[in-house]
C-alpha positions in Angstrom: 63.4 39.8 94.2 66.0 40.2 91.5 69.2 38.1 91.7 71.8 39.3 94.1 75.4 39.9 93.3 78.1 38.4 95.5 81.0 41.0 95.8 83.3 39.0 98.1 83.1 36.4 100.9 82.1 39.0 103.5 79.9 41.4 101.6 76.4 41.0 100.0 75.1 43.8 97.9 71.5 44.0 96.9 70.6 46.3 94.1 67.5 47.5 92.1 65.1 46.8 94.9 61.4 46.4 93.8 59.0 48.8 95.4 57.0 46.1 97.1 60.1 44.0 97.9 62.4 44.2 100.9 63.0 47.9 101.4 66.5 49.3 101.6 67.8 49.1 105.2 70.1 52.1 105.8 69.9 52.1 109.6 72.4 49.4 110.4 69.7 47.1 111.8 70.7 43.5 111.8 69.2 41.4 109.0 70.9 38.3 110.4 72.0 38.1 114.0 75.7 38.8 114.5 76.3 39.8 110.9 75.3 43.4 110.7 78.4 44.6 109.0 78.5 41.8 106.5 75.6 43.1 104.5 75.5 46.4 102.6 72.2 47.4 101.0 72.3 50.1 98.4 69.1 51.9 97.3 68.1 51.9 93.7 68.5 55.6 93.3 72.2 55.4 94.3 72.2 58.5 96.3 75.7 59.6 97.5 76.9 62.2 99.9 75.3 65.1 98.2 78.6 66.3 96.7 78.6 64.6 93.3 80.5 61.5 94.4 80.1 58.3 92.6 77.7 56.0 94.6 80.1 53.2 94.3 82.6 55.2 96.3 80.5 54.6 99.4 81.9 51.1 99.4 85.5 52.1 98.6 85.6 54.4 101.5 86.0 51.5 103.9 83.7 49.4 106.0 81.2 51.6 107.8 81.7 50.0 111.2 85.2 48.5 110.8 88.5 49.5 112.3 90.8 48.6 109.4 92.7 51.4 107.8 93.5 51.2 104.1 96.6 52.6 102.4 94.5 55.3 100.6 92.9 56.4 103.9 96.3 56.7 105.6 97.7 58.8 102.7 94.7 61.2 103.1 95.4 61.6 106.8 99.1 62.2 106.2 98.5 64.8 103.6 95.9 66.6 105.8 98.4 66.5 108.7 101.1 68.1 106.5 98.8 70.9 105.4 97.7 71.5 109.0 101.4 71.5 110.0 102.3 74.4 107.7 99.0 76.1 108.6 100.2 76.5 112.2 103.8 77.1 111.2 102.6 80.1 109.2 100.4 81.3 112.0 103.2 81.4 114.6 106.2 82.4 112.6 105.4 86.0 113.4 105.5 85.2 117.2 109.1 83.8 116.8 110.3 87.0 115.1 108.1 89.5 116.9 111.0 91.4 118.5 112.6 92.0 115.0 109.2 93.1 113.6 108.7 95.6 116.4 112.2 97.1 115.8 111.7 97.2 112.0 108.5 99.1 112.2 109.8 101.9 114.4 109.5 100.2 117.8 105.9 99.1 117.6 104.0 99.2 120.9 102.7 96.0 122.4 99.2 96.9 121.5 100.0 97.2 117.8 102.2 94.0 117.9 99.3 92.1 119.5 96.9 93.4 116.8 98.9 91.5 114.1 97.6 88.2 115.6 94.2 89.5 116.6 93.5 91.0 113.1 94.5 87.7 111.5 92.2 85.6 113.8 89.3 88.0 113.4 89.3 87.6 109.6 89.9 83.9 110.0 86.9 83.4 112.3 84.5 85.7 110.2 85.3 83.7 107.1 84.9 80.3 108.8 81.0 80.1 108.6 81.1 80.9 104.9 83.5 78.0 104.3 81.5 75.8 106.7 78.4 76.4 104.6 80.2 75.7 101.4 82.0 72.6 102.9 78.7 71.0 103.7 77.5 71.4 100.1 80.4 71.5 97.6 83.7 69.8 96.9 85.8 70.0 100.0 88.9 69.0 98.1 88.8 72.0 95.8 87.8 74.4 98.6 90.9 73.4 100.5 93.1 73.8 97.4 91.9 77.3 96.8 92.5 78.2 100.4 96.0 76.9 100.5 97.0 78.8 97.4 95.5 82.0 98.8 97.1 81.9 102.2 100.5 81.0 100.7 100.3 83.9 98.3 99.2 86.3 101.0 102.1 85.3 103.3 104.7 85.7 100.5 103.5 89.1 99.3 103.1 90.3 102.9 106.8 89.6 103.6 107.7 92.4 101.1 105.4 95.1 102.7 107.4 98.3 103.6 105.2 99.5 106.6 103.1 98.2 109.4 99.7 99.1 107.8 100.3 97.1 104.7 101.8 94.2 106.6 98.7 94.1 108.9 96.5 94.0 105.8 98.2 90.9 104.4 98.1 89.1 107.7 94.3 89.6 107.5 94.3 88.0 104.1 96.2 85.0 105.3 93.2 84.4 107.7 90.9 84.1 104.7 92.9 81.2 103.2 93.4 79.4 106.5 89.6 79.5 107.3 88.9 77.3 104.2 91.1 74.5 105.4 90.5 74.4 109.2 86.7 74.1 108.9 86.8 71.3 106.3 89.7 68.9 106.9 88.4 67.3 110.2 85.1 66.5 108.5 86.9 64.5 105.8 88.6 62.4 108.5 85.2 61.9 110.1 83.8 60.5 106.8 86.7 58.1 106.5 86.7 56.6 110.0 84.4 55.9 112.9 84.7 55.2 116.7 88.2 54.8 118.2 89.8 54.7 114.8 88.5 58.2 114.1 89.8 59.4 117.5 93.3 58.0 116.7 93.3 59.7 113.2 92.2 63.0 114.7 95.0 62.7 117.2 97.5 62.3 114.4 95.9 65.3 112.6 96.0 67.5 115.7 99.6 66.7 116.3 100.1 69.4 113.8 99.0 72.2 116.1 101.7 72.1 118.8 104.3 70.7 116.3 103.6 73.3 113.7 103.5 76.1 116.2 106.9 75.0 117.6 108.4 74.8 114.1 107.0 78.2 113.3 109.0 79.7 116.2 112.1 77.8 115.3 112.1 78.3 111.5 111.1 82.0 111.8 113.9 82.7 114.3 116.6 80.6 112.8 116.1 81.7 109.2 116.1 85.3 110.5 119.4 84.8 112.2 120.9 83.2 109.1 119.7 86.1 107.0 121.1 88.8 109.2 124.2 90.7 108.0 124.6 92.4 111.3 123.1 92.5 114.8 121.0 95.5 114.0 119.7 94.2 110.6 116.0 94.5 111.4 114.9 93.5 107.9 116.1 89.9 108.0 112.8 88.7 109.6 111.2 88.9 106.1 113.0 85.8 105.0 111.5 83.9 107.9 108.1 84.4 106.4 109.1 83.0 103.0 109.5 79.4 104.0 105.9 78.3 104.4 104.7 79.7 101.0 107.2 77.2 99.3 105.9 74.4 101.5 102.3 75.5 100.6 102.9 74.9 96.9 103.8 71.2 97.7 100.7 71.0 99.9 98.5 72.3 97.0 99.8 69.5 94.7 99.3 66.8 97.4 95.7 67.9 98.0 94.9 67.9 94.3 96.4 64.5 93.4 96.3 62.4 96.5 93.2 63.5 98.5 89.7 62.2 97.6 86.5 63.6 99.0 84.4 60.8 100.5 80.6 60.9 100.6 79.4 62.7 103.7 78.5 60.3 106.5 79.9 57.3 104.6 81.8 55.9 107.6 78.6 55.7 109.7 76.1 54.7 107.0 74.6 58.3 106.9 75.4 59.1 103.3 71.7 59.2 102.6 71.3 62.3 104.7 70.6 65.5 102.7 71.8 69.0 103.3 69.2 71.4 104.9 68.8 75.1 105.0 71.3 77.3 106.7 68.7 78.4 109.3 67.9 74.7 110.1 71.6 74.1 110.6 71.8 77.0 113.0 68.8 75.9 115.1 70.2 72.4 115.3 73.6 73.6 116.5 72.5 76.2 119.0 70.0 73.9 120.7 72.7 71.2 121.0 73.8 71.6 124.6 77.0 69.7 124.2 78.0 71.7 121.2 77.4 75.0 122.9 79.2 74.1 126.1 82.2 72.5 124.4 82.5 75.6 122.2 82.5 77.9 125.3 85.1 75.7 127.0 87.2 75.6 123.8 87.0 79.4 123.7 88.8 79.5 127.0 91.5 77.1 125.6 92.1 79.2 122.6 92.3 82.4 124.7 95.1 80.9 126.8 96.8 79.1 123.9 96.8 82.2 121.8 98.1 84.5 124.5 100.9 82.1 125.5 101.9 81.2 121.9 102.1 84.9 120.8 103.7 86.5 123.9 105.5 83.5 125.4 108.8 83.8 123.5 109.1 87.6 124.0 108.1 87.3 127.7 110.7 84.6 128.3 113.3 86.6 126.4 112.7 89.6 128.6 112.9 87.3 131.6 116.5 86.3 130.6 117.5 89.9 130.1 116.4 91.0 133.5 118.3 88.3 135.4 121.6 89.2 137.0 123.1 85.8 136.3 120.9 84.2 133.5 121.3 80.5 132.9 120.0 80.7 129.3 120.7 82.9 126.2 118.1 85.4 125.0 118.8 84.6 121.4 117.9 80.9 122.0 114.5 81.5 123.5 112.4 81.1 120.3 114.2 77.9 119.5 113.8 76.4 123.0 110.2 77.6 123.2 109.4 76.0 119.9 111.0 72.7 121.0 109.0 72.7 124.2 105.8 73.4 122.2 106.5 70.4 119.9 107.5 68.0 122.6 104.6 68.9 124.8 102.2 68.4 121.9 103.8 65.1 121.0 103.0 63.9 124.5 99.8 65.8 125.3 97.7 65.3 122.2 97.9 61.4 122.1 97.7 61.2 125.9 94.4 63.1 125.8 93.0 61.0 123.0 94.1 57.7 124.6 92.6 58.7 128.0 89.3 59.6 126.3 89.2 56.3 124.4 89.9 54.2 127.4 87.7 56.0 129.9 84.7 56.3 127.7 84.2 52.6 127.8 83.0 52.9 131.4 82.3 56.6 131.5 80.3 58.0 128.6 81.1 61.5 129.7 84.9 60.8 129.8 85.9 63.2 127.0 84.9 66.5 128.6 86.1 65.2 131.9 89.6 64.6 130.5 89.6 68.1 129.0 88.4 69.8 132.2 91.0 68.1 134.4 93.7 68.9 131.9 92.9 72.7 132.2 92.8 72.6 136.0 96.1 70.8 136.3 97.7 73.3 133.9 96.8 76.4 136.0 99.4 76.1 138.8 102.1 75.0 136.3 101.5 78.0 133.9 101.4 80.4 136.9 104.6 78.9 138.3 106.4 79.2 134.9 105.5 82.9 134.7 106.9 83.6 138.1 110.0 81.5 137.6 110.9 83.3 134.3 112.3 86.2 136.4 114.7 84.0 138.4 115.6 80.8 136.6 114.8 80.3 132.9 115.6 76.6 132.9 113.2 75.9 135.7 110.6 78.0 133.9 111.1 75.9 130.8 110.6 72.7 132.7 107.4 73.8 134.4 105.9 75.3 131.3 106.5 72.1 129.4 104.3 70.2 131.8 101.7 73.0 131.8 101.5 72.7 128.0 101.2 68.9 128.1 98.0 69.3 130.2 96.8 72.1 128.0 97.3 69.9 124.9 95.1 67.1 126.2 92.1 68.7 124.7 93.0 69.4 121.0 92.0 66.1 119.5 89.3 65.3 122.1 87.3 68.5 121.5 87.2 67.9 117.7 86.1 64.3 118.3 83.3 65.6 120.6 82.0 67.9 117.8 82.1 65.2 115.2 80.1 62.6 117.2 77.4 64.9 118.5 76.7 66.5 115.1 75.2 64.7 112.1 77.4 64.4 109.0 75.7 67.0 106.8 76.2 69.7 109.4 79.7 69.0 110.6 81.5 71.5 108.5 79.1 74.2 109.8 79.7 72.9 113.3 83.4 73.2 112.9 83.0 76.6 111.3 80.8 78.1 114.1 83.0 76.6 116.8 86.0 78.4 115.1 83.9 81.6 114.9 83.0 81.8 118.5 86.0 80.2 120.1 88.3 82.6 118.2 86.1 85.6 118.5 86.1 85.4 122.2 89.4 83.5 122.5 92.6 84.0 120.7 91.3 86.8 118.4 91.3 89.1 121.4 93.8 87.6 123.8 97.1 88.7 122.1 95.7 92.2 121.7 94.1 92.2 125.2 97.4 91.1 126.8 99.2 93.9 124.9 96.7 96.5 126.0 96.8 95.4 129.7 100.6 95.3 129.6 100.8 98.9 128.2 98.3 100.0 130.8 100.4 98.6 133.6 103.7 100.2 132.5 103.1 103.8 133.9 102.4 102.3 137.3 105.5 100.1 137.6 108.7 101.5 139.1 111.9 99.6 139.5 114.9 99.9 141.7 117.4 97.1 141.1 115.5 93.9 141.9 112.6 95.6 143.6 109.3 96.3 141.8 106.8 99.0 142.9 103.3 99.2 141.6 102.0 102.7 142.2 100.4 105.6 140.3 102.8 108.0 138.5 102.1 110.9 140.9 102.7 108.8 144.0 105.5 109.9 146.3 107.8 107.0 145.7 110.5 108.2 148.1 108.1 107.8 151.0 107.3 104.1 150.3 108.2 101.8 153.2 109.2 98.2 153.1 105.9 97.1 154.6 104.0 98.9 151.8 106.2 97.2 149.2 105.6 93.7 150.6 101.9 94.3 150.4 102.0 95.6 146.9 104.1 92.8 145.3 104.4 89.7 147.4 106.4 87.9 144.7 109.3 90.4 144.4 109.2 92.8 147.4 112.4 93.4 149.4 113.4 95.7 152.2 115.3 97.9 149.8 114.3 101.6 149.8 113.5 102.7 146.3 115.3 105.3 144.3 112.8 107.0 141.9 115.4 107.7 139.3 116.8 104.2 139.0 114.5 102.8 136.2 115.1 99.6 134.3 113.2 99.6 131.0 113.5 95.8 130.4 112.2 95.1 133.9 109.2 97.3 133.4 108.4 95.5 130.1 108.8 92.1 131.7 106.6 92.9 134.8 103.9 94.5 132.8 103.6 91.4 130.6 103.8 89.1 133.6 100.9 90.9 135.3 98.8 90.9 132.1 99.4 87.2 131.5 98.0 86.2 134.9 94.7 86.5 133.1 95.4 83.2 131.4 95.1 81.3 134.7 91.7 82.7 135.5 90.4 81.9 132.0 91.7 78.3 132.3 89.7 77.7 135.4 86.6 79.0 133.6 87.2 76.6 130.7 87.4 73.7 133.1 84.0 74.6 134.6 82.4 74.6 131.1 83.9 71.2 130.3 82.6 69.7 133.6 79.2 71.2 132.8 79.3 69.6 129.3 79.8 66.1 130.9 76.2 66.3 132.1 74.8 66.2 128.5 77.4 64.6 126.3 76.1 61.0 126.4 72.5 62.1 125.7 73.5 64.3 122.7 75.7 61.6 121.2 72.9 59.0 121.5 70.5 61.4 119.8 72.9 62.0 116.9 73.4 58.2 116.5 69.6 57.7 116.4 69.2 60.3 113.6 71.9 58.7 111.5 70.6 55.2 112.1 66.9 56.0 111.6 67.0 58.4 108.6 65.9 55.8 106.0 62.6 56.8 104.4 59.7 54.5 105.4 57.4 53.2 102.6 53.7 53.3 103.3 52.9 50.0 105.1 49.8 48.0 104.2 46.9 47.7 106.7 47.8 44.1 107.7 51.5 44.8 108.3 51.2 48.2 109.9 51.2 47.1 113.5 53.9 44.5 113.2 56.3 46.7 111.2 55.9 49.6 113.6 56.6 47.5 116.7 59.5 45.8 115.1 61.0 49.1 114.0 60.7 50.6 117.5 62.3 47.5 119.1 65.3 47.6 116.7 65.9 51.3 116.8 65.9 51.8 120.6 66.2 49.4 123.5 63.7 49.8 126.4 66.3 51.2 128.8 67.4 54.1 126.5 64.2 55.0 124.6 63.5 58.8 124.6 60.5 60.6 125.9 57.6 61.1 123.5 58.2 64.8 122.9 61.9 64.2 122.1 60.8 61.4 119.8 58.5 63.7 117.9 61.3 66.3 117.6 63.7 63.7 116.2 61.1 62.6 113.7 60.7 66.1 112.5 64.5 66.6 112.2 64.8 63.3 110.2 61.9 64.4 107.9 63.6 67.8 107.3 66.9 66.1 106.4 65.2 63.8 103.9 63.1 66.5 102.2 
């Protein structure tokens, strides 16, 4: 064996291994009891992460099993957090100024207004698999940089568009740029950290979703108000969209100069894994039960979050307008709604991550359990907030705050689940396909669907003062009785006899959206069911992923005399008797490992 080179007191690096010498151990098996992490063995070919990284960078990315965080790693997380922040600011600025946009474009219907968000998300989800494929094979740093530049440019140019059609087109183009970032950034964090440290860093990263969404409402609304020259200046909203492109230029510089692209799988010792064909990636993902179920559950989350985020401010504003004695101002709704979204995220995201980290010590299925319970607890709170919005805005704010706290429990946890049940060379694709399906069936359709349902309800809603009647247009309203009214609307029915000519347009708008948004509560319950179902498979799928990463080192052909001993030793070190898989599953894993290496 050639001389070894002492790197430091705690690390021993063996290089240029002879073919018949001690073979490279890449599976984290212990060479000396109790000192598994003190020895790093690097194969002679110096293979990196498949992305052109310097082999030496494997060591600089941090200890594979350690929990220490270097200054460079922390800088990367902060930069990625900042970019994710402006990503969601840009996405929800439109929601904060939606009323002005509708007025500017000749009183847009709710259906067309909802289409602005739906069209953006449709393009975003369709482009996600493309960037997921590229992110598993090429430089993630430069892919993100191109995406940031593209979405900033599309947002800026879109703010100058003179009509609805052109504005809708540029909102679609914004989705192209944002897809490049959202599919890739979490995988970089995954390659820098492992275990609970990864969970904490993902929690920091996903703070950006509620905080960025809230800032989007606030900045969009406040900049619009500052730019208005009169109360009927419906063009001032364009300035609200010009803030995030400036912040995007700073993000572009930060990505290019401060972010490094670590070798794929370096945090777990899986940097020797090789990229496989696209079809192999698809088979792996769609036969992964935990991935499928967590994606279905997350689809329900995005449906509800997308609907509430897009329609929530306008719905609450209408609630203020229909009250006889409102205890809040309609012009302040976007600001308050944004503040609630931020504060609920600051509490909910770390709370979900912390609960998952603590409970998974004793319950290996804790992560989906935390997410499912969060969705269930949010249902009565969201329902209560929608009902209270008609009577007491402050009470509605308080209740929706707690509802959003429970809804936010899952953001970091779901991403953590995907990263630890999928091997490193397929994680960008996993993020991409989760984005594709969760947005295709979730928030891509929910803003548009809520708008369609609300428009469909309007012809059937008749109002007299504080009494709401739900009836067909040709129904003889004058012959309604108080008993019939109570049966039709238990929330708002009174004994007042209706007058068919006394119609309140704001009240019709409010009630139609209220009825439509009751869908969110049903979808939340469905999401909880999928999370609970996922808890049946999560431990098994995580263990399978860990075995593939640990056992992917190529075996040299053993000699006749050492064949039996080496095979029995290998089986003992790779799996303990109590958790060894069935023979068929073992053969399947061997085939997967072989495909990854060839």
